[in-house]
C-alpha positions, 0 to 999 in steps of 0.5 A: 119760871118762864123763859121771858122772866128768867131772861129778864132777871139775868139780863138785869143782874148783868146790868147791875154787875156792870154798875158795880164794876164801874163803881169799883173802877171809879174808886180805883182809878178816879179817886185812887182810894181802893181797888177792892171794888174792882176785885168784888165788882169784877168777880161778880160781873165776870160770874154773871157775864158767864151766867147771862151767856149760858142763859142766852144759849139755853133760851136762844135754843129753846125759843129757836132764835136764829144764830145771829140773834144768839150772837147779838144777845151774847155781845150785848153782855160786852157793852155796858148795860146793853143787855136791858135794850136787848131784853126789851127788844127780844120781848117786844119782837116776840122772841121771849114768848111761849113756854119751855119746850119739853117735848118734841113736836112735828118740827124737824128741828126737834130731832137735832141733837142740841134740841133734844139735849135742851129738852131733856135739861129743861125737863130736869130743871134741878139737874139743869141748874147743877150742871149749868152752875158747874160749867159756869163755875169751871169756866169762871175758875179757869178764867181766874186761873188765866188771869185778867184779859188786860195784862198789868203793865 
């Protein structure tokens, strides 16, 4: 799977989970029928939000995005549906062009620790998915234990 295809898939998934969360919030706060939608939609959105963040970091490093582009990509997940225009912009401007960088080249940035680690993980996709998944699950679980971002009250 190319960086472009992976990014598009995760960006769309993030937008879909925004819809689930918003529908759940409408059911809870407008129709006052149930809060199950917020529980399920919120959990799904939170998990996919973290996956999107990890994907932005991975692809941003692989594609050598400037730190500002990575930050805009991360912030786009906070605004409902903004991952879609960010994905379209990144694609249109060539930021998603190319394949995974699996080998070092002549570029001096290839010697940086983060670039070497990213190349190593990309060369071991199963390990990347397992380790990345475990990190996302650990962060997700920690956030569940800590509680919602807005205190009840």
